[in-house]
Residue frames relative to the residue before (quaternion, step in Angstrom):
aa qw qx qy qz dx dy dz
M 1.0000 0.0000 0.0000 0.0000 0.00 0.00 0.00
K 0.4017 -0.6928 0.5460 0.2459 3.53 -0.99 0.89
A 0.1071 -0.7772 0.6190 0.0366 3.55 -1.17 0.69
I 0.2477 -0.7723 0.5754 0.1061 3.53 -1.19 0.65
F 0.1901 0.7557 -0.6139 0.1263 3.54 -1.07 0.88
D 0.1570 -0.7643 0.6189 0.0902 3.54 -1.09 0.74
A 0.4926 -0.7068 0.4320 0.2669 3.60 -0.81 1.07
R 0.5571 0.6063 -0.4021 0.4004 3.60 1.17 -0.31
Q 0.4919 0.6411 -0.4320 0.4007 3.59 1.26 -0.12
W 0.5464 0.6166 -0.3931 0.4082 3.64 1.19 -0.34
R 0.5813 0.6558 -0.3611 0.3188 3.56 1.16 -0.63
H 0.6415 0.4817 -0.3335 0.4952 3.62 1.16 -0.41
D 0.0871 0.8024 -0.5777 0.1222 3.56 -0.55 1.23
P 0.0696 -0.8684 0.4884 0.0493 3.60 0.55 1.16
R 0.2886 -0.7758 0.5451 0.1334 3.54 -1.09 0.81
H 0.7576 0.4204 -0.2038 0.4558 3.55 0.95 -0.88
F 0.1598 0.7393 -0.6469 0.0968 3.55 -1.13 0.77
M 0.0889 -0.7950 0.5989 0.0362 3.57 -0.88 0.91
A 0.0569 0.7744 -0.6271 0.0610 3.55 -0.92 0.97
N 0.8505 -0.0010 -0.0296 0.5251 3.57 -0.84 1.03
G 0.7189 -0.4642 0.2407 0.4580 3.55 1.06 0.80
A 0.6480 0.4880 -0.3212 0.4887 3.60 1.28 -0.10
I 0.3621 -0.6979 0.5770 0.2213 3.55 -1.13 0.81
L 0.0208 -0.8187 0.5692 -0.0736 3.54 -0.65 1.22
P 0.6306 -0.4761 0.4146 0.4514 3.63 -1.22 0.12
N 0.4818 -0.6626 0.4888 0.2998 3.59 -1.01 0.79
P 0.4088 -0.7418 0.4723 0.2441 3.63 -0.70 1.02
E 0.6582 0.5154 -0.3245 0.4425 3.63 1.13 -0.53
Q 0.0768 0.8588 -0.4937 0.1133 3.52 0.55 1.26
P 0.5980 -0.5654 0.4159 0.3869 3.64 -1.11 0.54
A 0.5824 0.6078 -0.3845 0.3789 3.61 1.04 -0.55
R 0.4876 0.6400 -0.4371 0.4020 3.58 1.26 -0.24
I 0.5921 0.6138 -0.3700 0.3685 3.60 1.03 -0.73
D 0.6919 0.4714 -0.3003 0.4570 3.59 0.75 -0.98
I 0.6484 0.5217 -0.3220 0.4514 3.59 0.98 -0.84
L 0.6989 0.4683 -0.2728 0.4667 3.57 0.86 -0.95
K 0.6299 0.5332 -0.3355 0.4543 3.57 0.99 -0.81
A 0.6601 0.5042 -0.2989 0.4697 3.56 0.95 -0.86
G 0.6475 0.5260 -0.3074 0.4578 3.56 1.04 -0.81
A 0.6654 0.4878 -0.3074 0.4741 3.55 1.00 -0.81
E 0.6515 0.5111 -0.3209 0.4597 3.58 0.96 -0.80
A 0.6196 0.5387 -0.3445 0.4552 3.59 1.04 -0.66
A 0.6714 0.4632 -0.2947 0.4978 3.60 1.17 -0.46
G 0.6333 -0.5593 0.3155 0.4320 3.58 1.30 0.00
C 0.4333 0.7054 -0.4677 0.3097 3.61 1.20 0.17
V 0.1535 -0.7515 0.6354 0.0894 3.53 -1.18 0.74
F 0.3216 -0.8110 0.4673 0.1432 3.54 -0.53 1.27
E 0.0926 -0.7418 0.6619 0.0546 3.49 -1.29 0.73
T 0.4436 -0.6602 0.5387 0.2779 3.55 -1.32 0.41
P 0.4224 -0.7251 0.4691 0.2752 3.62 -0.83 0.86
G 0.4558 -0.6031 0.5628 0.3341 3.51 -1.32 0.31
D 0.5086 -0.6259 0.4970 0.3202 3.53 -1.37 -0.03
A 0.1559 -0.8137 0.5573 0.0545 3.58 -0.38 1.25
G 0.5335 -0.6525 0.3928 0.3679 3.58 1.28 0.12
L 0.6973 -0.4900 0.3431 0.3949 3.54 -1.36 -0.08
G 0.4709 0.7258 -0.4227 0.2696 3.60 1.16 -0.46
P 0.7240 0.4278 -0.2732 0.4672 3.65 0.69 -0.95
I 0.6218 0.5153 -0.3376 0.4836 3.59 1.23 -0.48
A 0.6885 0.4789 -0.2678 0.4743 3.56 0.97 -0.92
A 0.5035 0.6394 -0.4288 0.3921 3.59 1.24 -0.14
V 0.7893 0.2320 -0.1375 0.5516 3.64 1.18 -0.49
H 0.7084 0.3696 -0.2452 0.5490 3.63 1.23 -0.22
T 0.5023 -0.6677 0.4573 0.3045 3.58 -1.02 0.81
A 0.5858 -0.5702 0.4486 0.3611 3.56 -1.19 0.60
E 0.6083 0.5618 -0.3494 0.4384 3.61 1.02 -0.73
Y 0.6796 0.4813 -0.2791 0.4781 3.57 0.94 -0.93
L 0.6604 0.5014 -0.3219 0.4570 3.58 0.89 -0.83
S 0.6172 0.5236 -0.3471 0.4738 3.57 1.06 -0.69
F 0.6119 0.5473 -0.3335 0.4635 3.59 1.01 -0.78
L 0.7036 0.4693 -0.2799 0.4542 3.58 0.74 -1.01
R 0.6627 0.5254 -0.3094 0.4349 3.57 0.97 -0.77
H 0.8272 0.3023 -0.0957 0.4639 3.54 0.93 -0.91
I 0.5171 0.6978 -0.4159 0.2697 3.61 1.12 -0.39
Y 0.6425 0.5500 -0.3601 0.3937 3.61 0.88 -0.74
P 0.6963 0.4296 -0.3144 0.4815 3.67 0.72 -0.82
R 0.6007 0.5406 -0.3624 0.4644 3.61 1.10 -0.60
W 0.6400 0.5396 -0.3195 0.4440 3.59 0.96 -0.86
Q 0.6556 0.5424 -0.3116 0.4229 3.56 0.99 -0.83
R 0.6438 0.5223 -0.3280 0.4528 3.57 1.21 -0.38
I 0.5386 0.5976 -0.4073 0.4323 3.58 1.29 -0.04
E 0.4357 -0.7164 0.4791 0.2596 3.56 -0.65 1.07
G 0.8394 0.1439 -0.1468 0.5031 3.56 -0.76 1.11
A 0.3858 0.7439 -0.4770 0.2649 3.60 1.21 0.21
G 0.5498 -0.6089 0.4655 0.3321 3.54 -1.20 0.57
E 0.6669 -0.5329 0.3542 0.3817 3.58 -1.27 0.27
E 0.7694 0.2544 -0.1610 0.5633 3.61 1.19 -0.35
V 0.4899 -0.6274 0.5146 0.3187 3.58 -1.22 0.51
I 0.1214 0.7789 -0.5982 0.1440 3.55 -0.51 1.25
P 0.4094 -0.7412 0.4694 0.2503 3.63 -0.68 1.01
N 0.1062 -0.7837 0.6057 0.0873 3.55 -1.21 0.55
I 0.7557 0.1937 -0.1687 0.6025 3.60 1.25 0.16
H 0.1159 -0.8002 0.5872 0.0378 3.57 -1.08 0.78
P 0.5076 -0.6146 0.4891 0.3541 3.60 -1.11 0.49
A 0.5610 -0.6105 0.4325 0.3542 3.53 -1.16 0.52
N 0.7783 -0.0680 0.0128 0.6241 3.59 1.21 -0.46
R 0.6795 -0.5415 0.3302 0.3689 3.56 -1.28 0.34
A 0.6216 0.5489 -0.3286 0.4521 3.57 1.29 -0.24
D 0.4937 0.6563 -0.4428 0.3597 3.60 1.21 -0.08
G 0.7246 -0.4744 0.2900 0.4071 3.57 -1.27 0.32
Y 0.3304 -0.7223 0.5711 0.2071 3.57 -1.18 0.63
P 0.2690 -0.8161 0.4926 0.1379 3.61 -0.34 1.26
K 0.4952 -0.6178 0.5123 0.3326 3.58 -1.32 0.29
S 0.5597 0.6345 -0.3793 0.3744 3.59 1.16 -0.51
A 0.5214 -0.6352 0.4782 0.3099 3.56 -1.08 0.83
V 0.6214 0.5388 -0.3289 0.4642 3.57 1.11 -0.76
G 0.6780 0.4930 -0.2828 0.4662 3.59 0.93 -0.92
Q 0.6623 0.4968 -0.3079 0.4688 3.57 0.97 -0.82
A 0.6046 0.5338 -0.3672 0.4633 3.59 1.05 -0.68
G 0.6629 0.4893 -0.3195 0.4680 3.63 0.95 -0.73
Y 0.6401 0.5241 -0.3211 0.4610 3.58 1.10 -0.66
H 0.8076 0.3340 -0.1316 0.4680 3.61 0.88 -0.99
Q 0.7058 0.3674 -0.2579 0.5480 3.62 1.27 0.05
A 0.3581 -0.7949 0.4542 0.1835 3.55 -0.42 1.25
D 0.8142 0.0459 0.0378 0.5775 3.56 1.09 -0.72
T 0.6327 -0.5515 0.3965 0.3720 3.58 -1.30 -0.10
A 0.5534 0.6347 -0.3784 0.3843 3.58 1.27 0.15
C 0.7044 0.4101 -0.2678 0.5138 3.60 1.27 0.15
P 0.0496 0.8335 -0.5476 0.0541 3.60 0.68 1.05
I 0.2703 -0.7642 0.5723 0.1237 3.57 -1.04 0.88
A 0.0085 -0.7865 0.6168 -0.0285 3.56 -0.76 1.08
E 0.8245 -0.3064 0.1643 0.4465 3.55 -1.34 -0.10
G 0.7978 0.3325 -0.1626 0.4760 3.56 0.86 -0.94
T 0.4054 0.7629 -0.4469 0.2322 3.59 1.26 -0.02
W 0.6722 0.4935 -0.3145 0.4536 3.61 0.82 -0.93
E 0.6501 0.5204 -0.3206 0.4514 3.60 0.87 -0.89
A 0.6801 0.4875 -0.2954 0.4610 3.56 0.86 -0.95
A 0.6706 0.4898 -0.3071 0.4648 3.60 0.90 -0.92
Y 0.6308 0.5435 -0.3404 0.4369 3.59 0.99 -0.78
W 0.7188 0.4259 -0.2525 0.4880 3.59 0.90 -0.91
S 0.5480 0.5631 -0.3977 0.4738 3.57 1.19 -0.34
A 0.6738 0.4752 -0.2821 0.4905 3.57 0.99 -0.89
Q 0.6450 0.5116 -0.3360 0.4576 3.61 0.96 -0.77
S 0.5971 0.5454 -0.3644 0.4619 3.59 1.13 -0.56
A 0.6504 0.5057 -0.3171 0.4698 3.58 0.98 -0.82
I 0.6397 0.5172 -0.3268 0.4653 3.60 0.98 -0.76
A 0.6595 0.4976 -0.3093 0.4710 3.58 0.96 -0.84
G 0.6237 0.5283 -0.3374 0.4670 3.58 1.06 -0.67
A 0.6354 0.5246 -0.3204 0.4674 3.57 1.01 -0.78
D 0.6414 0.5279 -0.3213 0.4546 3.54 1.04 -0.80
L 0.5866 0.5511 -0.3747 0.4602 3.62 1.12 -0.60
I 0.6519 0.4984 -0.3197 0.4738 3.61 0.94 -0.86
V 0.6329 0.5225 -0.3335 0.4639 3.61 0.93 -0.88
G 0.6940 0.4926 -0.2644 0.4537 3.57 1.05 -0.81
G 0.6896 -0.5249 0.2720 0.4184 3.59 1.21 0.04
D 0.4520 0.6672 -0.4762 0.3517 3.62 1.24 0.02
R 0.4969 -0.6588 0.4813 0.2956 3.56 -1.05 0.80
A 0.7986 -0.0455 0.0869 0.5938 3.55 1.04 -0.83
A 0.0013 0.7668 -0.6416 -0.0185 3.56 -1.28 0.40
Y 0.2644 -0.7425 0.5959 0.1539 3.53 -1.27 0.56
V 0.1398 -0.7822 0.6039 0.0621 3.56 -0.95 0.95
L 0.2275 -0.7377 0.6214 0.1336 3.58 -0.78 1.04
S 0.0461 0.8022 -0.5864 0.1025 3.57 0.09 1.34
R 0.2049 0.7504 -0.5969 0.1966 3.53 -0.69 1.21
P 0.3950 -0.1808 -0.8754 0.2120 1.63 -1.44 2.07
P 0.5664 -0.6008 0.4355 0.3586 3.60 -1.19 0.50
G 0.3741 -0.7948 0.4532 0.1514 3.58 -1.24 0.07
H 0.5835 0.6777 -0.3759 0.2430 3.61 1.00 -0.59
H 0.6298 0.4980 -0.3512 0.4816 3.64 1.23 -0.09
A 0.5660 0.5992 -0.3857 0.4146 3.62 1.25 -0.06
F 0.2751 -0.7448 0.5933 0.1325 3.54 -0.83 1.13
A 0.7426 -0.3785 0.2860 0.4727 3.58 -1.25 -0.10
D 0.8295 0.0941 -0.0293 0.5498 3.59 1.01 -0.71
L 0.6825 0.4586 -0.2368 0.5175 3.57 1.24 0.47
A 0.2539 -0.7411 0.6061 0.1377 3.55 -0.90 1.06
G 0.1781 0.7813 -0.5887 0.1064 3.58 -1.24 0.34
G 0.8594 0.1974 -0.0895 0.4631 3.54 -1.29 0.37
F 0.7323 -0.4248 0.2065 0.4906 3.57 0.92 0.99
C 0.6819 0.5300 -0.2459 0.4400 3.61 1.28 -0.24
F 0.1542 -0.8072 0.5674 0.0517 3.55 -1.07 0.85
L 0.7662 0.0945 -0.0416 0.6343 3.56 1.00 -0.92
N 0.3848 -0.7560 0.4796 0.2245 3.56 -0.77 1.03
N 0.2711 -0.8256 0.4770 0.1317 3.54 0.12 1.37
S 0.6755 0.4843 -0.3033 0.4660 3.60 0.86 -0.88
G 0.6531 0.5079 -0.3007 0.4744 3.60 1.02 -0.78
I 0.6391 0.5116 -0.3193 0.4773 3.57 1.02 -0.82
A 0.6589 0.4971 -0.3164 0.4675 3.63 0.94 -0.86
A 0.6592 0.5126 -0.3213 0.4466 3.62 0.92 -0.85
E 0.6632 0.4875 -0.3051 0.4790 3.59 0.93 -0.85
H 0.6296 0.5239 -0.3412 0.4612 3.59 1.02 -0.69
L 0.6412 0.5101 -0.3136 0.4799 3.59 1.03 -0.77
R 0.6434 0.5221 -0.3208 0.4588 3.56 1.00 -0.86
A 0.6618 0.5139 -0.3026 0.4542 3.57 0.98 -0.86
K 0.6671 0.4748 -0.2891 0.4960 3.57 1.24 -0.43
G 0.6660 -0.5487 0.2835 0.4182 3.59 1.27 0.27
L 0.5685 0.5940 -0.3903 0.4144 3.60 1.21 0.12
R 0.3642 -0.7020 0.5724 0.2165 3.59 -1.32 0.29
P 0.0680 -0.8724 0.4838 0.0126 3.60 0.16 1.26
A 0.1437 -0.7016 0.6857 0.1303 3.49 -1.39 0.48
I 0.2615 -0.7289 0.6134 0.1551 3.52 -1.13 0.81
L 0.0873 -0.7792 0.6203 0.0234 3.58 -0.75 1.08
D 0.1045 -0.8182 0.5652 0.0163 3.60 -0.35 1.25
V 0.0719 -0.8196 0.5684 0.0003 3.58 -0.53 1.22
D 0.3477 0.7289 -0.5042 0.3058 3.60 1.21 0.38
V 0.5828 -0.5977 0.4134 0.3635 3.61 -1.16 0.59
H 0.6948 0.3938 -0.2546 0.5454 3.60 1.22 -0.47
H 0.5723 -0.5952 0.4492 0.3412 3.51 -1.13 0.72
G 0.4040 -0.7032 0.5297 0.2483 3.60 -1.04 0.77
N 0.0567 -0.8641 0.4994 0.0248 3.54 0.60 1.17
G 0.6398 0.5131 -0.3494 0.4532 3.63 0.96 -0.68
T 0.6471 0.5122 -0.3158 0.4682 3.57 0.97 -0.81
Q 0.6243 0.5259 -0.3285 0.4751 3.59 0.96 -0.86
G 0.6970 0.4869 -0.2875 0.4409 3.58 0.80 -0.99
M 0.6213 0.5726 -0.3211 0.4278 3.56 1.10 -0.79
F 0.8103 0.2651 -0.0988 0.5132 3.60 0.99 -0.85
Y 0.3773 0.8004 -0.4293 0.1811 3.57 1.27 -0.03
H 0.7421 0.3698 -0.2106 0.5179 3.55 1.14 -0.58
R 0.6196 0.5380 -0.3227 0.4717 3.55 1.31 0.25
G 0.2751 -0.7754 0.5473 0.1534 3.57 -1.10 0.68
D 0.5947 0.6135 -0.3478 0.3859 3.59 1.29 -0.01
V 0.7255 0.2445 -0.2111 0.6077 3.61 1.30 0.01
L 0.2715 -0.7583 0.5734 0.1497 3.58 -0.71 1.08
T 0.1121 -0.7762 0.6169 0.0657 3.60 -1.04 0.85
V 0.0139 -0.7743 0.6305 -0.0528 3.54 -0.82 1.12
S 0.0053 0.8053 -0.5919 0.0335 3.59 -0.83 1.00
I 0.1222 -0.7503 0.6482 0.0431 3.55 -0.98 1.03
H 0.1970 0.8120 -0.5022 0.2228 3.57 -0.46 1.16
A 0.6291 -0.5036 0.4178 0.4197 3.56 -1.30 0.19
D 0.5940 -0.6052 0.3962 0.3520 3.57 -0.93 0.93
P 0.3636 -0.7813 0.4677 0.1966 3.61 -0.63 1.10
E 0.3873 0.7251 -0.4972 0.2776 3.61 1.17 0.03
R 0.8020 0.0969 -0.0388 0.5881 3.59 1.13 -0.71
F 0.6686 0.4537 -0.2605 0.5285 3.55 1.22 0.51
Y 0.5810 -0.5813 0.4415 0.3600 3.59 -1.10 0.71
P 0.6016 -0.1524 -0.7827 -0.0460 1.64 -1.99 1.58
F 0.5591 -0.6908 0.3511 0.2947 3.59 1.20 0.58
F 0.8296 0.2923 -0.1273 0.4583 3.62 0.50 -1.18
W 0.7480 0.2848 -0.1690 0.5752 3.55 1.28 -0.19
G 0.6673 0.5442 -0.3572 0.3620 3.57 -1.23 0.37
H 0.4827 0.6727 -0.4280 0.3624 3.56 1.29 0.23
A 0.6563 -0.5844 0.3192 0.3547 3.56 -1.08 0.76
Q 0.6613 0.5311 -0.3190 0.4229 3.58 1.06 -0.66
E 0.5540 0.5937 -0.4061 0.4192 3.63 1.20 -0.12
R 0.0191 0.8590 -0.5039 0.0888 3.56 -0.11 1.33
G 0.6285 -0.4652 0.3554 0.5121 3.60 1.29 -0.18
E 0.2060 -0.7680 0.5933 0.1255 3.55 -1.32 0.28
G 0.8098 0.2275 -0.1774 0.5108 3.54 -1.18 0.54
E 0.8277 -0.0771 0.1107 0.5447 3.55 -0.80 -1.06
G 0.6727 0.5069 -0.2904 0.4541 3.55 1.20 -0.45
M 0.3977 0.7286 -0.4911 0.2643 3.62 1.17 0.00
G 0.8115 0.2098 -0.1921 0.5104 3.56 -0.72 1.09
A 0.6407 0.5190 -0.3288 0.4605 3.57 1.26 -0.04
N 0.6605 0.3924 -0.3211 0.5538 3.58 1.24 0.48
L 0.0028 -0.7987 0.6010 -0.0304 3.56 -0.81 1.02
N 0.0911 -0.7790 0.6196 0.0302 3.56 -0.75 1.10
L 0.0992 -0.7827 0.6143 0.0135 3.55 -0.96 0.95
P 0.0369 -0.8275 0.5602 -0.0005 3.61 0.31 1.19
L 0.1602 -0.7962 0.5809 0.0542 3.57 -1.01 0.88
P 0.5817 -0.5753 0.4336 0.3776 3.60 -1.12 0.59
R 0.6084 -0.5478 0.4284 0.3824 3.56 -1.18 0.63
G 0.8056 0.2837 -0.2210 0.4709 3.56 -1.01 0.87
T 0.3638 0.7431 -0.4942 0.2669 3.63 1.24 0.03
G 0.2770 -0.7853 0.5418 0.1142 3.58 -0.87 1.05
D 0.8446 -0.2901 0.1529 0.4232 3.51 -1.43 -0.09
G 0.6938 0.5203 -0.3091 0.3904 3.59 0.75 -1.03
D 0.7270 0.4119 -0.2472 0.4907 3.56 0.76 -0.99
Y 0.5917 0.5518 -0.3682 0.4580 3.59 1.12 -0.57
L 0.6886 0.4807 -0.2851 0.4621 3.59 0.88 -0.90
R 0.6021 0.5274 -0.3632 0.4769 3.59 1.13 -0.51
A 0.6437 0.4952 -0.3263 0.4836 3.58 0.99 -0.72
L 0.6222 0.5396 -0.3326 0.4595 3.57 1.05 -0.78
D 0.6186 0.5330 -0.3439 0.4637 3.63 1.01 -0.75
T 0.6308 0.5256 -0.3205 0.4724 3.60 1.05 -0.80
G 0.6743 0.4895 -0.2971 0.4663 3.58 0.93 -0.87
L 0.6754 0.4835 -0.3059 0.4653 3.57 0.94 -0.80
D 0.5981 0.5445 -0.3608 0.4644 3.58 1.11 -0.56
R 0.6493 0.4959 -0.3211 0.4790 3.59 1.00 -0.79
I 0.6154 0.5327 -0.3522 0.4621 3.61 1.02 -0.68
A 0.6392 0.5163 -0.3216 0.4706 3.59 0.98 -0.81
S 0.6748 0.4998 -0.2902 0.4590 3.59 0.95 -0.89
F 0.6241 0.5371 -0.3262 0.4643 3.57 1.16 -0.57
G 0.3963 -0.7305 0.4689 0.2993 3.58 1.18 -0.42
A 0.2423 0.7901 -0.5269 0.1984 3.56 1.14 0.62
D 0.1965 -0.7719 0.5906 0.1295 3.52 -1.15 0.67
V 0.7529 0.1577 -0.1608 0.6184 3.58 1.28 0.28
I 0.1982 -0.7641 0.6034 0.1132 3.57 -1.17 0.74
V 0.1751 -0.7124 0.6687 0.1210 3.53 -1.05 0.86
V 0.1509 -0.7916 0.5879 0.0704 3.60 -0.53 1.14
A 0.2496 -0.7300 0.6229 0.1297 3.55 -0.66 1.20
L 0.1254 -0.8867 0.4450 0.0101 3.50 0.23 1.41
G 0.0145 0.7606 -0.6443 0.0778 3.51 -0.01 1.34
L 0.2313 -0.7728 0.5804 0.1114 3.55 -1.04 0.88
D 0.4929 0.6999 -0.3936 0.3352 3.57 1.33 0.11
A 0.4648 0.6252 -0.4683 0.4169 3.58 1.27 0.29
Y 0.4300 0.7290 -0.4216 0.3254 3.57 1.36 -0.07
E 0.5699 -0.6341 0.4130 0.3201 3.59 -1.00 0.85
G 0.7544 0.3706 -0.2143 0.4977 3.60 1.12 -0.53
D 0.3873 0.7263 -0.4908 0.2857 3.61 1.19 0.20
P 0.6066 -0.5935 0.3798 0.3683 3.62 -1.01 0.64
F 0.6775 0.5047 -0.3138 0.4334 3.62 1.08 -0.59
Q 0.2605 -0.8360 0.4702 0.1107 3.59 1.27 -0.11
G 0.3305 0.7725 -0.4885 0.2353 3.59 0.86 0.91
L 0.8022 0.0780 -0.0040 0.5920 3.57 0.94 -0.90
G 0.4358 -0.7368 0.4780 0.1968 3.57 -1.29 0.23
V 0.2273 0.7858 -0.5436 0.1879 3.60 0.98 0.75
T 0.3253 -0.7443 0.5542 0.1819 3.60 -0.98 0.87
T 0.6791 -0.4658 0.3715 0.4288 3.55 -1.34 0.15
P 0.6459 0.4711 -0.3306 0.5016 3.68 0.90 -0.72
G 0.6009 0.5766 -0.3553 0.4244 3.57 1.05 -0.66
F 0.6249 0.5359 -0.3369 0.4569 3.58 1.04 -0.75
A 0.6145 0.5315 -0.3501 0.4662 3.60 1.06 -0.69
R 0.6519 0.4992 -0.3174 0.4744 3.61 0.99 -0.79
I 0.5914 0.5436 -0.3654 0.4704 3.62 1.10 -0.61
G 0.6684 0.5016 -0.2970 0.4619 3.57 0.86 -0.97
A 0.6651 0.5024 -0.3077 0.4590 3.60 0.93 -0.90
A 0.6449 0.5216 -0.3298 0.4509 3.61 0.96 -0.77
I 0.6460 0.4982 -0.3207 0.4813 3.57 1.00 -0.78
A 0.6413 0.5266 -0.3260 0.4529 3.61 0.98 -0.80
A 0.6234 0.5765 -0.3377 0.4062 3.58 1.06 -0.75
T 0.5476 0.6062 -0.4118 0.4038 3.62 1.17 -0.27
G 0.3586 -0.7465 0.4834 0.2835 3.59 1.15 -0.58
L 0.5567 0.6179 -0.3934 0.3919 3.61 1.23 0.05
P 0.5437 -0.5640 0.4836 0.3905 3.60 -1.16 0.37
V 0.1329 -0.8149 0.5639 0.0156 3.56 -0.97 0.87
L 0.1484 -0.7450 0.6458 0.0761 3.50 -1.07 0.91
F 0.1760 -0.7751 0.6002 0.0894 3.61 -0.56 1.16
V 0.0540 -0.7906 0.6099 -0.0061 3.58 -0.73 1.11
Q 0.4215 -0.7425 0.4605 0.2428 3.58 -0.55 1.14
E 0.0784 -0.7577 0.6466 0.0415 3.53 -1.01 0.95
G 0.8385 -0.1206 0.0872 0.5241 3.64 -0.61 -1.03
G 0.3278 0.6621 -0.6304 0.2381 3.47 -1.46 -0.18
Y 0.0393 -0.8587 0.5085 -0.0508 3.53 -0.27 1.32
I 0.7199 -0.5138 0.2549 0.3908 3.51 -1.23 0.59
C 0.2789 0.6963 -0.6087 0.2586 3.49 -0.71 1.28
E 0.7199 -0.4794 0.2818 0.4153 3.57 -1.22 0.31
G 0.7492 0.4275 -0.2355 0.4478 3.61 1.03 -0.60
L 0.4128 0.7638 -0.4562 0.1953 3.62 1.18 -0.22
G 0.7243 0.4428 -0.2606 0.4598 3.59 0.67 -1.03
G 0.6713 0.5066 -0.2971 0.4521 3.55 0.99 -0.83
N 0.6190 0.5328 -0.3457 0.4620 3.57 1.12 -0.58
L 0.6334 0.4904 -0.3463 0.4883 3.62 1.04 -0.61
T 0.6173 0.5290 -0.3428 0.4708 3.58 0.94 -0.77
S 0.6707 0.5265 -0.2925 0.4330 3.54 0.96 -0.94
V 0.7107 0.4452 -0.2919 0.4599 3.62 0.77 -0.92
L 0.6737 0.4607 -0.3176 0.4828 3.60 0.95 -0.74
G 0.6390 0.5185 -0.3285 0.4636 3.60 1.02 -0.69
G 0.6264 0.5400 -0.3203 0.4620 3.53 1.05 -0.80
F 0.6510 0.5051 -0.3062 0.4767 3.55 1.05 -0.83
L 0.6940 0.4751 -0.2892 0.4572 3.62 0.80 -0.97
N 0.6960 0.4526 -0.2834 0.4800 3.61 0.99 -0.73
G 0.6153 0.5602 -0.3421 0.4365 3.55 1.23 -0.48
């Protein structure tokens, strides 16, 4: 299987993370790259460097206003007397229809949903090349490859059209799906991350031409809290094109795979001819976020179930944090797919 990665993704090295009122080390560390790369290579992946497709495919799903913010906010932030080393919001609008300020502090609050997406000097460059990797992976599928793996880091599925959040800045899976759609395909996004893909859902919620399916820990008591509930089905032209499958905390392989069967059945009913898998590995029983209880063999069964659809698949890396099983879980899901 071909795989895509660009070394400029190392440039994002976040320091700040707040959980339950405590400031902690950010879990989305650059060291994830080496672990994931080794895990993919153990499954037989051969890495390539992406070309530069420009901002067009990114701007197809993200607003120009938001992209301008991401490109320029860090140098603007440095001009604030006494500012911290990273762009971190401290105020938010009550809703998206409120005024749009000129202040860098105000714009940070408008475009950053939480304190888990700090922006530093290398963040835009890393996010840009993470997205370019996803675009290059989509082009492999368009070119006839049965499957490809994209090591996108920072991840993307919590990024809305104009809002960063949860370690995410550009929605790599959404960018790839829209790129595939523009090439004449009918994509479904299958998000298997432990957290609901709220940015992806929001990006396509009013559209019926891209199906979004997310299997995740129930958000009633788990991030992202406000999105990911079963009653969220889409609106307008998108009604019925969004499927959320929330699971109780600690759910293991059996019930997870039954939910996956439900998701794959909806993908078949949608008539999808390609699947973008938003590949979070943090549903693992030993992941630091402790949301679900999928085992390493369970990830192989997930890969095999996806392979059984017979559709071309683009795997785009989302979550999965540093723990003893991270690399092996990637090997397992990709190996399960290839052997399936």
